[in-house]
C-alpha positions as CSV (number, residue, x, y, z in Angstrom):
1,M,0.0,0.0,0.0
2,K,1.3,3.5,-0.9
3,T,0.7,7.0,0.4
4,T,2.2,10.4,-0.1
5,V,4.6,12.4,2.1
6,F,2.0,15.1,2.5
7,D,-0.6,12.5,3.8
8,L,1.9,11.0,6.2
9,I,2.7,14.5,7.6
10,W,-1.0,15.2,8.0
11,K,-1.5,12.0,9.9
12,F,1.6,12.6,12.0
13,K,0.3,16.1,12.9
14,N,-3.1,14.7,13.9
15,A,-1.5,11.9,16.0
16,L,0.7,14.3,17.9
17,E,-2.1,16.7,18.6
18,K,-4.3,13.8,19.8
19,Q,-1.6,13.0,22.3
20,G,-1.8,16.5,23.7
21,H,1.0,18.2,21.6
22,E,0.4,21.9,21.0
23,K,-1.3,22.7,17.6
24,I,1.1,22.3,14.7
25,D,1.2,24.9,11.9
26,L,1.0,22.6,8.8
27,H,2.2,25.2,6.4
28,R,5.3,26.0,8.5
29,F,5.9,22.3,9.1
30,T,6.0,21.5,5.4
31,H,8.0,24.7,4.4
32,E,10.3,25.6,7.3
33,R,13.0,23.1,8.2
34,D,14.0,24.7,11.6
35,Y,10.3,24.7,12.7
36,R,9.9,21.1,11.6
37,K,13.2,20.0,13.2
38,A,12.3,21.6,16.5
39,I,9.1,19.5,16.7
40,L,10.7,16.2,15.5
41,L,13.6,16.3,18.0
42,N,11.2,16.7,20.9
43,V,8.9,13.8,20.2
44,D,9.3,10.1,20.2
45,I,7.9,8.8,16.9
46,S,8.3,5.2,18.1
47,E,5.2,5.8,20.3
48,L,3.1,6.8,17.3
49,P,1.0,4.4,15.2
50,L,2.7,5.7,12.1
51,S,6.3,5.0,13.4
52,H,7.3,2.5,10.7
53,S,6.2,4.8,7.9
54,L,7.6,7.9,9.4
55,Q,11.1,6.3,9.8
56,K,11.3,6.0,6.0
57,I,11.1,9.8,5.6
58,Y,12.5,10.9,9.0
59,K,15.9,11.9,7.7
60,D,14.3,14.0,4.9
61,L,12.0,15.6,7.5
62,L,15.0,16.6,9.6
63,E,17.4,17.7,6.9
64,A,15.6,18.7,3.7
65,D,15.1,22.4,3.0
66,E,12.1,21.5,0.8
67,L,10.0,18.4,1.0
68,E,8.7,16.3,-1.9
69,L,5.1,16.5,-0.7
70,A,3.7,14.4,-3.6
71,K,6.4,11.7,-3.3
72,E,4.9,8.2,-2.7
73,V,5.9,6.2,0.3
74,E,5.4,2.4,0.6
75,L,3.6,1.6,3.8
76,P,4.7,-1.6,5.7
77,P,2.2,-4.5,5.5
78,E,-0.2,-5.0,8.4
79,P,1.4,-7.3,11.1
80,K,0.0,-10.8,10.9
81,P,-1.3,-12.5,14.1
82,A,1.3,-14.6,15.9
83,P,0.9,-18.4,15.2
84,I,-0.1,-20.8,17.9
85,P,2.9,-22.6,19.3
86,A,3.0,-26.3,18.2
87,Q,3.1,-27.6,21.8
88,E,0.0,-25.5,22.7
89,K,-1.8,-26.5,19.5
90,K,-1.1,-30.2,20.3
91,R,-2.4,-29.8,23.8
92,S,-5.6,-28.1,22.6
93,D,-6.1,-31.1,20.3
94,K,-5.8,-33.7,23.0
95,E,-7.3,-31.7,25.9
96,P,-10.6,-30.2,24.9
97,N,-12.0,-27.4,27.0
98,D,-13.1,-28.9,30.3
99,K,-15.5,-26.1,31.1
100,P,-18.6,-27.9,29.7
101,I,-17.9,-30.8,32.2
102,F,-17.8,-28.4,35.1
103,Y,-21.0,-26.7,33.9
104,G,-22.7,-30.2,33.6
105,I,-21.8,-31.1,37.2
106,A,-23.0,-27.8,38.4
107,A,-26.3,-28.2,36.5
108,V,-26.8,-31.6,38.1
109,V,-26.3,-30.3,41.6
110,L,-28.7,-27.3,41.0
111,L,-31.4,-29.6,39.5
112,V,-31.3,-32.1,42.3
113,F,-31.4,-29.3,44.9
114,G,-34.3,-27.6,43.0
115,F,-36.2,-30.9,42.8
116,A,-35.9,-31.5,46.6
117,V,-37.2,-28.0,47.3
118,F,-40.1,-28.6,44.9
119,Q,-41.1,-31.8,46.7
120,F,-41.0,-30.5,50.3
121,S,-42.3,-27.0,49.7
122,S,-45.3,-27.7,47.5
123,T,-47.6,-25.8,49.9
124,T,-46.1,-22.5,48.9
125,Q,-47.1,-20.7,45.7
126,E,-43.5,-20.1,44.6
127,A,-42.8,-23.9,44.6
128,K,-45.5,-24.4,42.0
129,A,-43.6,-22.5,39.4
130,P,-41.4,-24.7,37.2
131,I,-37.7,-24.3,37.5
132,A,-37.6,-23.5,33.8
133,A,-39.3,-20.2,34.5
134,I,-36.2,-18.7,36.2
135,S,-35.9,-15.2,34.9
136,A,-32.9,-14.1,32.8
137,P,-30.3,-12.1,34.8
138,K,-30.2,-8.3,34.3
139,P,-27.3,-7.0,32.2
140,T,-24.2,-6.1,34.2
141,S,-22.1,-2.9,34.0
142,T,-19.6,-4.7,31.8
143,A,-21.9,-4.4,28.8
144,A,-20.0,-4.5,25.5
145,K,-19.8,-1.3,23.5
146,V,-20.6,-1.5,19.8
147,T,-20.2,1.5,17.5
148,E,-22.9,1.9,14.9
149,Q,-22.1,4.2,12.0
150,P,-25.3,5.3,10.2
151,K,-25.1,7.6,7.2
152,P,-24.9,11.2,8.3
153,T,-28.2,13.1,8.0
154,A,-29.5,16.4,9.2
155,Q,-31.6,14.7,11.9
156,P,-30.4,11.1,12.2
157,A,-32.2,8.5,14.3
158,K,-30.2,7.2,17.2
159,A,-28.7,3.7,16.5
160,V,-29.1,1.1,19.2
161,E,-28.3,-2.6,18.7
162,V,-29.1,-5.3,21.3
163,V,-27.1,-8.5,21.2
164,R,-28.6,-11.6,22.8
165,T,-26.5,-14.6,23.7
166,E,-28.1,-18.0,24.7
167,V,-26.2,-20.3,27.0
168,K,-27.7,-23.8,27.3
169,K,-27.0,-25.8,30.4
170,V,-25.8,-29.5,29.8
171,E,-28.5,-32.0,30.8
172,T,-26.9,-34.8,32.8
173,T,-29.7,-35.6,35.3
174,P,-30.8,-39.2,35.9
175,P,-33.6,-40.5,33.8
176,A,-36.0,-40.6,36.8
177,I,-35.8,-36.8,37.1
178,Q,-37.1,-35.0,34.1
179,P,-37.5,-31.3,34.8
180,E,-37.4,-28.9,31.9
181,P,-33.9,-27.7,31.1
182,V,-32.7,-24.4,32.5
183,V,-32.0,-21.8,29.9
184,A,-30.5,-18.5,30.9
185,A,-30.6,-15.7,28.3
186,A,-27.8,-13.1,28.8
187,V,-28.7,-9.8,27.3
188,V,-25.9,-7.4,26.4
189,E,-26.8,-3.8,25.9
190,V,-25.0,-1.6,23.4
191,E,-24.2,2.0,24.1
192,E,-25.6,4.5,21.7
193,V,-23.3,6.3,19.3
194,V,-25.0,9.0,17.2
195,K,-23.5,10.8,14.3
196,T,-25.1,14.0,13.2
197,T,-24.4,16.4,10.4
198,P,-24.9,20.1,11.5
199,F,-24.2,21.3,7.9
200,R,-22.5,20.3,4.7
201,I,-20.0,22.3,2.6
202,Q,-19.1,21.8,-1.1
203,G,-17.4,23.6,-3.9
204,S,-13.9,25.1,-4.5
205,N,-10.9,22.7,-4.3
206,T,-8.7,25.7,-3.6
207,I,-10.7,26.3,-0.3
208,G,-11.7,22.7,0.4
209,E,-8.4,21.0,0.2
210,V,-6.6,22.7,3.1
211,L,-8.3,26.0,4.2
212,A,-11.8,24.7,5.0
213,P,-10.6,21.8,7.2
214,E,-8.3,24.2,9.2
215,L,-11.1,26.7,9.6
216,L,-13.6,24.0,10.8
217,K,-11.1,22.6,13.3
218,A,-10.4,26.1,14.7
219,F,-14.1,26.9,14.8
220,Y,-15.0,23.8,16.7
221,A,-12.1,24.2,19.1
222,N,-13.5,27.6,19.8
223,E,-16.9,26.0,20.4
224,G,-15.4,23.7,23.1
225,A,-14.9,20.5,21.1
226,Q,-12.6,17.9,22.5
227,Q,-11.2,16.9,19.2
228,S,-11.6,17.6,15.5
229,T,-10.2,15.0,13.0
230,L,-9.9,15.0,9.2
231,V,-11.1,11.6,8.0
232,A,-10.2,10.9,4.4
233,S,-12.5,8.9,2.1
234,D,-11.7,6.8,-1.0
235,I,-12.4,9.8,-3.2
236,E,-9.4,12.2,-3.1
237,V,-11.4,15.5,-2.7
238,E,-14.2,14.2,-0.5
239,N,-13.4,14.2,3.2
240,N,-15.1,14.6,6.6
241,I,-14.3,16.5,9.7
242,E,-15.4,14.5,12.8
243,I,-15.9,16.4,16.0
244,T,-16.3,15.0,19.5
245,Y,-17.2,16.9,22.7
246,P,-16.2,16.1,26.3
247,G,-18.8,13.9,28.1
248,K,-20.9,13.4,25.0
249,K,-21.4,10.3,22.9
250,E,-22.5,12.2,19.8
251,I,-20.1,12.7,16.9
252,S,-20.6,15.7,14.6
253,V,-19.6,15.1,11.0
254,I,-19.0,17.9,8.5
255,P,-18.7,16.5,4.9
256,I,-16.3,18.6,2.7
257,H,-16.6,17.8,-1.1
258,A,-14.2,20.0,-3.1
259,H,-14.6,19.2,-6.8
260,G,-14.6,22.9,-7.9
261,S,-16.5,26.1,-7.5
262,S,-19.3,25.4,-9.9
263,T,-20.1,22.1,-8.1
264,G,-20.9,24.0,-5.0
265,F,-23.7,26.0,-6.7
266,K,-24.9,22.8,-8.4
267,A,-25.0,21.1,-5.0
268,L,-27.1,24.0,-3.6
269,N,-29.5,23.6,-6.5
270,E,-29.8,19.9,-5.8
271,N,-30.1,20.3,-2.0
272,K,-26.9,18.4,-1.5
273,T,-25.1,21.1,0.5
274,D,-25.7,24.0,2.9
275,L,-22.8,26.2,2.1
276,A,-21.0,26.7,-1.2
277,M,-17.3,27.4,-1.5
278,A,-16.0,29.4,-4.5
279,S,-12.7,30.9,-5.6
280,R,-14.6,33.2,-8.0
281,R,-17.7,35.3,-7.6
282,I,-21.1,33.6,-8.3
283,K,-22.3,34.1,-11.9
284,D,-25.5,36.0,-12.7
285,K,-27.1,32.9,-14.2
286,E,-26.4,31.0,-10.9
287,V,-27.9,33.8,-8.9
288,E,-31.1,33.6,-11.0
289,Q,-31.3,29.9,-10.8
290,L,-31.0,29.8,-6.9
291,E,-32.7,33.1,-5.9
292,S,-36.3,31.7,-5.6
293,R,-35.2,29.3,-2.9
294,Y,-32.1,31.0,-1.2
295,G,-32.5,34.7,-1.8
296,N,-30.0,37.0,-3.6
297,L,-26.7,35.3,-3.1
298,K,-24.8,38.5,-4.1
299,S,-26.2,40.4,-1.1
300,K,-24.0,41.4,1.8
301,S,-25.7,38.9,4.2
302,T,-25.2,35.9,1.9
303,E,-21.9,36.6,0.0
304,H,-18.9,36.3,2.4
305,I,-15.3,37.0,1.3
306,I,-13.3,34.7,3.6
307,G,-9.8,35.5,2.4
308,M,-7.6,36.5,-0.6
309,D,-5.5,34.4,-2.9
310,G,-3.1,35.3,-5.7
311,L,-3.4,33.2,-8.8
312,A,0.3,32.5,-9.2
313,V,1.8,31.7,-12.6
314,I,4.4,29.1,-12.1
315,V,7.3,27.7,-14.2
316,N,10.0,25.2,-13.8
317,P,12.6,26.6,-11.3
318,D,15.4,26.4,-13.9
319,N,13.5,28.7,-16.3
320,P,15.3,32.1,-16.3
321,I,12.2,34.1,-17.3
322,A,11.3,36.4,-14.3
323,H,8.1,38.2,-15.4
324,L,5.4,38.2,-18.1
325,S,2.5,40.3,-19.2
326,T,-1.1,39.0,-19.2
327,E,-0.8,39.2,-23.0
328,D,2.2,36.9,-23.0
329,L,0.4,34.5,-20.7
330,A,-2.6,34.4,-23.1
331,K,-0.3,33.5,-26.0
332,L,1.5,30.8,-24.0
333,F,-1.6,29.1,-22.7
334,A,-3.4,29.3,-26.1
335,G,-0.5,27.6,-27.8
336,N,0.4,30.6,-29.9
337,I,3.9,30.6,-28.3
338,T,5.3,27.1,-28.3
339,N,9.0,27.7,-27.4
340,W,10.5,29.8,-24.6
341,S,13.1,31.3,-27.0
342,E,10.2,33.4,-28.5
343,L,10.1,35.3,-25.1
344,G,13.9,35.6,-24.7
345,G,14.2,32.4,-22.8
346,P,15.9,29.0,-23.5
347,D,15.3,27.0,-26.6
348,L,12.8,24.7,-24.9
349,A,9.3,23.6,-25.8
350,V,6.5,24.9,-23.7
351,K,4.5,22.3,-21.7
352,I,1.1,23.6,-20.4
353,Y,-0.6,22.5,-17.2
354,A,-4.1,23.8,-16.3
355,R,-6.7,23.1,-13.6
356,D,-9.9,21.2,-14.5
357,S,-13.0,22.8,-15.9
358,N,-14.9,22.6,-12.5
359,S,-12.2,24.6,-10.7
360,G,-12.7,28.2,-9.6
361,T,-9.0,28.6,-10.2
362,W,-9.6,27.8,-13.9
363,D,-12.6,30.1,-14.0
364,S,-10.5,33.0,-12.6
365,F,-7.6,32.4,-15.0
366,K,-9.9,32.1,-18.0
367,S,-11.6,35.4,-17.0
368,M,-8.4,37.4,-16.1
369,V,-6.1,36.1,-18.9
370,L,-7.7,34.1,-21.7
371,K,-11.0,35.8,-22.2
372,K,-9.5,39.2,-21.7
373,H,-7.2,38.6,-24.8
374,G,-9.8,36.7,-26.8
375,V,-8.1,33.3,-26.8
376,K,-8.9,29.7,-25.7
377,L,-6.8,27.2,-23.8
378,S,-4.7,25.0,-26.0
379,Q,-6.0,21.5,-26.6
380,A,-2.5,20.3,-25.7
381,A,-2.9,21.5,-22.1
382,E,-2.9,18.7,-19.5
383,R,-5.8,19.3,-17.1
384,L,-5.5,18.3,-13.4
385,E,-8.0,18.4,-10.5
386,S,-5.4,18.5,-7.7
387,S,-3.5,21.7,-7.0
388,V,-0.6,19.9,-5.4
389,E,-0.2,17.5,-8.3
390,L,-0.2,20.3,-10.8
391,S,2.5,22.2,-9.0
392,D,4.6,19.1,-8.5
393,N,4.4,18.3,-12.3
394,V,5.5,21.9,-13.2
395,S,8.5,21.7,-10.8
396,K,9.7,18.4,-12.4
397,T,9.1,19.2,-16.1
398,P,11.5,21.4,-18.0
399,G,9.7,24.1,-20.0
400,A,6.5,23.7,-18.0
401,I,4.1,26.5,-17.1
402,G,0.9,26.4,-15.0
403,F,-1.3,28.5,-12.8
404,I,-2.2,27.8,-9.2
405,G,-3.4,29.2,-5.9
406,L,-0.6,31.0,-4.1
407,P,-0.2,28.4,-1.3
408,Y,0.5,25.7,-3.9
409,V,3.6,27.2,-5.5
410,L,5.7,24.7,-3.5
411,R,8.9,23.8,-5.5
412,S,7.9,25.7,-8.6
413,K,8.9,29.3,-9.4
414,A,6.3,32.1,-9.3
415,L,6.6,35.0,-11.9
416,A,5.9,38.7,-11.6
417,I,2.9,39.7,-13.8
418,S,2.0,43.0,-15.5
419,D,-1.3,44.1,-17.0
420,G,-1.6,46.6,-19.8
421,E,1.1,48.8,-21.4
422,K,1.5,51.1,-18.3
423,G,1.3,48.3,-15.7
424,L,4.4,47.4,-13.7
425,P,5.4,43.8,-13.1
426,I,4.2,42.9,-9.6
427,Y,5.0,39.7,-7.7
428,P,2.3,38.0,-5.7
429,T,3.0,38.9,-2.0
430,S,0.8,39.1,1.1
431,F,0.6,42.9,0.7
432,T,0.0,43.1,-3.1
433,I,-2.7,40.5,-2.8
434,S,-4.4,42.0,0.2
435,T,-4.6,45.4,-1.5
436,E,-5.6,43.6,-4.8
437,D,-2.8,45.4,-6.6
438,Y,-1.4,42.2,-8.1
439,P,-3.0,41.6,-11.5
440,L,-4.1,38.0,-10.9
441,V,-5.6,38.4,-7.4
442,R,-8.9,36.9,-6.5
443,R,-11.3,36.7,-3.6
444,L,-12.3,33.5,-1.9
445,Y,-16.0,33.1,-1.1
446,I,-18.4,31.1,1.0
447,Y,-22.1,31.6,0.0
448,E,-24.6,31.2,2.8
449,P,-28.3,30.9,1.7
450,S,-30.7,33.3,3.5
451,T,-32.7,30.2,4.6
452,I,-30.0,29.3,7.1
453,S,-30.8,30.3,10.7
454,T,-28.6,32.9,12.4
455,Q,-28.6,30.5,15.4
456,S,-27.2,27.6,13.4
457,E,-23.7,26.1,13.6
458,A,-23.3,27.0,9.9
459,H,-23.9,30.7,10.5
460,R,-21.7,30.7,13.6
461,F,-19.0,29.1,11.5
462,I,-19.2,31.9,9.0
463,S,-19.0,34.6,11.7
464,F,-15.9,32.9,13.1
465,V,-14.2,32.8,9.7
466,L,-14.8,36.6,9.2
467,S,-13.4,37.4,12.7
468,K,-9.8,38.3,13.5
469,E,-9.3,34.8,14.9
470,G,-10.7,33.2,11.8
471,Q,-8.5,35.4,9.5
472,D,-5.5,34.3,11.5
473,V,-6.3,30.7,10.5
474,V,-6.6,31.9,6.9
475,K,-3.0,33.2,7.1
476,K,-1.7,30.1,8.8
477,A,-3.2,28.0,6.0
478,G,-1.1,29.9,3.5
479,F,-3.7,32.3,2.1
480,I,-4.0,36.0,2.6
481,S,-5.7,37.3,5.7
482,Q,-8.0,40.3,5.6
483,N,-6.6,41.5,9.0
484,I,-5.2,45.0,8.5
485,Y,-1.6,46.1,9.0
486,P,0.5,49.1,7.7
487,T,3.6,48.9,5.4
488,T,5.8,51.3,3.5
489,P,5.6,50.4,-0.2
490,A,8.4,51.3,-2.6
491,L,7.3,54.2,-4.9
492,T,9.6,54.6,-7.8
493,D,9.8,57.5,-10.3
494,T,7.4,55.6,-12.5
495,Y,4.6,56.8,-10.2
496,P,3.2,60.3,-10.7
497,Q,5.0,63.0,-8.6
498,E,1.6,64.3,-7.3
499,Y,1.0,60.8,-5.9
500,I,4.4,60.5,-4.4
501,Q,4.2,63.9,-2.7
502,S,0.7,63.1,-1.3
503,V,1.9,60.1,0.6
504,K,5.4,61.3,1.6
505,N,6.3,60.1,5.2
506,A,3.2,57.9,5.3
507,Q,2.4,54.2,5.5
508,R,-0.3,52.4,3.6
509,L,-2.8,50.1,5.2
510,S,-3.1,46.6,3.6
511,L,-6.5,47.1,1.9
512,N,-8.2,49.1,-0.9
513,F,-11.8,50.1,-0.8
514,R,-13.6,49.2,-4.0
515,F,-17.1,50.0,-5.3
516,K,-20.0,48.5,-7.1
517,S,-19.6,49.0,-10.8
518,G,-20.2,52.5,-12.0
519,T,-21.2,53.8,-8.6
520,V,-19.8,55.4,-5.4
521,V,-21.4,52.6,-3.4
522,L,-19.0,50.3,-1.5
523,D,-18.9,46.7,-2.5
524,N,-19.5,43.8,0.0
525,K,-15.9,43.4,0.9
526,A,-15.4,47.2,1.4
527,V,-18.4,47.2,3.8
528,R,-16.8,44.5,6.0
529,D,-13.4,46.2,5.7
530,L,-14.8,49.3,7.3
531,E,-15.3,47.3,10.5
532,R,-11.7,46.0,10.2
533,V,-10.4,49.6,9.8
534,I,-12.3,50.7,12.9
535,Q,-10.8,47.8,14.9
536,F,-7.3,48.9,13.7
537,F,-7.8,52.5,14.8
538,E,-9.3,51.4,18.1
539,S,-6.2,49.3,18.7
540,N,-3.9,52.1,17.5
541,P,-5.4,55.4,18.9
542,G,-4.1,58.8,17.7
543,Q,-3.7,57.8,14.1
544,Q,-4.7,60.2,11.3
545,A,-5.8,58.9,7.9
546,T,-5.4,60.2,4.4
547,L,-7.7,58.8,1.7
548,I,-6.7,58.8,-1.9
549,G,-9.3,58.0,-4.6
550,F,-8.6,56.8,-8.1
551,S,-10.7,56.2,-11.3
552,D,-10.3,54.3,-14.6
553,S,-9.3,56.2,-17.7
554,I,-12.5,55.9,-19.7
555,G,-14.1,59.2,-20.4
556,D,-13.1,62.8,-19.6
557,P,-10.1,63.1,-17.3
558,V,-11.6,66.1,-15.4
559,I,-14.8,64.1,-14.7
560,N,-12.8,61.1,-13.7
561,K,-10.8,63.1,-11.2
562,S,-14.0,64.5,-9.7
563,L,-15.4,61.0,-9.5
564,S,-12.3,59.7,-7.7
565,L,-12.7,62.4,-5.1
566,Q,-16.3,61.5,-4.6
567,R,-15.3,57.9,-3.9
568,A,-12.7,59.1,-1.3
569,R,-15.3,61.3,0.4
570,A,-17.8,58.4,0.5
571,V,-15.2,56.4,2.5
572,E,-14.5,59.5,4.6
573,Q,-18.1,59.9,5.6
574,A,-18.4,56.2,6.5
575,L,-15.3,56.4,8.7
576,L,-16.2,59.8,10.3
577,A,-19.6,58.3,11.2
578,R,-17.7,55.7,13.2
579,G,-15.4,58.1,15.0
580,I,-12.3,57.8,12.8
581,N,-10.2,60.9,12.4
582,I,-9.7,61.7,8.6
583,Q,-6.9,64.2,8.0
584,R,-7.8,64.8,4.3
585,S,-9.3,63.2,1.2
586,I,-7.7,63.5,-2.3
587,G,-8.8,62.5,-5.8
588,L,-6.1,61.6,-8.3
589,G,-8.3,60.4,-11.1
590,E,-6.8,58.0,-13.6
591,M,-3.2,58.3,-12.2
592,A,-1.2,55.2,-11.1
593,P,-3.3,52.5,-12.8
594,I,-2.7,49.0,-11.4
595,A,-4.5,47.1,-14.2
596,S,-5.5,47.5,-17.8
597,N,-8.4,49.9,-18.5
598,L,-9.3,48.0,-21.6
599,T,-11.2,45.3,-19.6
600,K,-14.1,45.5,-17.2
601,L,-12.2,43.7,-14.5
602,G,-9.2,46.0,-15.0
603,R,-11.3,49.1,-14.7
604,E,-12.9,47.8,-11.5
605,K,-9.5,47.4,-10.0
606,N,-8.4,50.9,-10.9
607,R,-11.5,52.4,-9.3
608,R,-10.3,52.3,-5.7
609,V,-9.6,54.3,-2.5
610,E,-6.3,53.8,-0.7
611,I,-5.9,54.6,3.0
612,W,-2.6,56.0,4.4
613,I,-1.6,56.9,7.9
614,D,1.1,59.1,9.4
615,S,4.3,57.0,9.6
616,N,5.5,58.9,12.7
617,N,2.5,57.6,14.7
618,A,2.6,54.3,12.9
619,Q,5.8,53.3,14.7
620,S,3.6,52.5,17.7
621,Y,1.5,50.1,15.6
622,N,0.2,47.2,17.7
623,T,1.5,44.0,16.0
624,A,-1.1,42.0,17.9
625,T,-3.7,43.3,15.4
626,R,-1.9,42.0,12.4
């Protein structure tokens, strides 16, 4: 039997935490050798059920800078039961169990004694009852425990199984005495084990593979659970989280099916899930299809942005190419560029890897790159469902290129990407993704139908995910948290001087406010970000903010500058109403574009409001809020 290094590490993490070890950061364990080594040198793996398998990779875990997570490891065969010694086997053949003889003698004594009592006590009512009517004994406290595992349902019936064992006494009484044989029925009760399903979650593989399980574990730990365990099924992207509570027999089971974003909305339509995960925004046709039953899934109360992710473009680590434009990407993935030498690289054929058609990662790439430039994916592209497998193939294949969620870059090389003629190449980093400046950034969503009760576990789970604690889990899982922090970005001479002078000696917060298309109305993420900004200023009193608004370049520049100021003042009014001190608001129009103005998505990204704070006061920034 074979498994992967990643699966072994996952099981090792769960086994340690089950034994009381403090929670292990899976992303750091797989990517930071010192962190991994510190844990391994302080535990005895021989005490773990995985010890034989772990010993095969123990040296790599201790010494390797990077782990081959997709590498297969041969598991040792299950130990066979020890054979019965020959001497003991011989004895068992010759000396059969003598317990039946003992039981027979005891039965004779009891029957004789009972018969005598019957003869000399016939005047009493009790003596008239036949001996065969002796009642069965009551079950003792040593009742066997049997675990019943019914299929999880919203309101499952409790499963109870009663096992009855009949023990017949041996009849060895003389022929003259013929009472009815004594039969004692031993009843063994079975303890109830009930499995319930508080809610189900389906959709995006990007979210469901790592992020959703970690968020669910953290949520139930916050709810007082004793243990939360990821239980894998025979289907690679269909797993369960099983939750137990102290002093309770019930087990809560949360099914996580992660076949791709579109499958989440299909499952909602077929009543097969309660929450839908998506790594792209719900489409208008999906909203229309589900609205009659679940309400408008684009509303603030049903559409939840749970984190940010950069769509990283990855190549083989030996490829010298450092950055590409979205136009270059379109030509490569369409098969219009077939050799890296056409882009100034080595004389090497291009090998294309892409996610499967159900994937939200694919939907995002198609929208941001292929559709934008009017091309389709090459028929020669190899399509994969697993993010880890795709990244592993790119890292091993010369000339390979693929796209993937940021946490899955692993051993491959991520490229800087530019969008449009004036766009600068930008690498996917925590800051450029959280501000959505990186051209291939995307939001990660969970959609919660309006029919779900605000008192339900599903709704409480969503609230936890959006909290500071939940966003810390997002960060630990390798994605980009929406918790706010300041930084000092590098502003080169390529930026307009008016912009550079406006933010001199200031730090920028790690978010941008964006608006519903063609309006000065904040979008759903911006509305929630207002609350995060308030929390930041409450934790860092005395700060003064500068708001800078931008527009796209479509239309008259004077009107665009006026519109950009209106957007900055819309944010100003929202923050002033919440007691935040705004020093000034500025409108810079179509200056400093971060995306192409030739596409709808690019124009939406350029219509933004940045928030800057005085760097002198920012030195006292409370790192606990990060």
